[in-house]
C-alpha positions in Angstrom: 0.0 0.0 0.0 1.2 3.5 -0.7 -0.1 7.0 -0.1 -0.2 9.8 -2.7 -0.2 13.5 -2.7 -1.3 15.4 -5.8 -0.6 18.9 -7.0 -3.5 20.4 -8.9 -3.4 23.3 -11.3 -6.5 25.2 -10.3 -6.6 27.2 -13.5 -7.1 24.1 -15.7 -8.5 21.7 -13.1 -6.0 19.0 -14.0 -3.3 17.3 -11.9 0.1 19.0 -12.4 2.1 16.3 -10.5 1.7 13.4 -8.1 4.0 11.7 -5.5 3.7 8.4 -3.8 4.9 7.8 -0.2 5.5 4.5 1.6 3.8 5.8 4.8 0.9 8.1 5.5 1.6 11.9 5.3 1.3 13.3 8.8 2.0 16.9 7.9 2.4 19.0 4.8 2.8 22.7 4.1 3.9 24.9 1.2 5.3 28.4 0.6 5.7 30.3 -2.7 8.5 28.0 -3.8 8.5 24.7 -1.9 6.2 22.0 -0.7 7.4 20.0 2.4 5.9 16.7 3.7 6.4 14.5 6.7 5.6 11.0 5.6 6.6 8.5 8.4 10.3 8.7 7.8 13.4 10.3 9.5 13.6 12.9 6.8 11.3 15.6 5.3 10.4 15.3 1.6 10.9 18.6 -0.2 9.6 19.5 -3.6 10.7 22.7 -5.4 7.8 23.9 -7.5 9.9 26.3 -9.6 12.4 23.7 -11.0 10.7 20.4 -10.2 13.5 19.0 -8.0 12.8 16.6 -5.1 15.1 15.8 -2.2 15.2 14.7 1.4 16.1 17.1 4.2 16.8 16.5 7.9 19.0 14.6 10.3 18.2 11.3 8.6 20.2 12.4 5.5 23.4 12.9 7.6 23.4 10.0 10.0 26.5 7.7 9.7 26.0 3.9 9.7 27.4 3.7 13.3 25.1 6.4 14.7 21.6 5.8 16.1 18.9 6.5 13.5 17.0 9.7 14.1 13.3 9.6 15.2 10.5 9.9 12.7 9.4 13.4 11.6 5.7 14.0 12.7 5.2 17.7 11.8 6.8 20.1 9.4 6.4 23.8 8.5 8.1 26.1 6.0 8.3 29.9 5.9 10.6 32.5 4.4 13.3 29.9 3.4 13.3 28.1 6.8 11.9 24.7 7.6 11.0 23.5 11.1 10.5 19.8 11.8 9.1 18.2 14.9 10.1 14.6 15.6 8.3 11.8 17.5 11.0 11.9 20.3 10.5 15.6 20.9 13.5 16.9 19.0 12.9 20.0 16.9 15.1 20.7 13.9 15.4 24.0 12.0 16.8 24.0 8.5 17.6 26.7 5.9 16.5 25.8 2.5 
């Protein structure tokens, strides 16, 4: 089973893009440029609307094999080029993007 988010073009009424996730999306937000989603992983999924790029952001992208795995991201917000993530274990991360 997978979960999907869709980006609609309200001018035409058609789907502009769609993304599948392995887990349910627990939080999603957007600003003028980016869409961020927390989807049951230790990273935030980021989509840049202007150039179509996708990437993962957060502590889960930087953890070495020998370090403990970061907790799952439950909530995410983006504003003015900064992303704030809240993890299941209470850790809050702030990222510039």
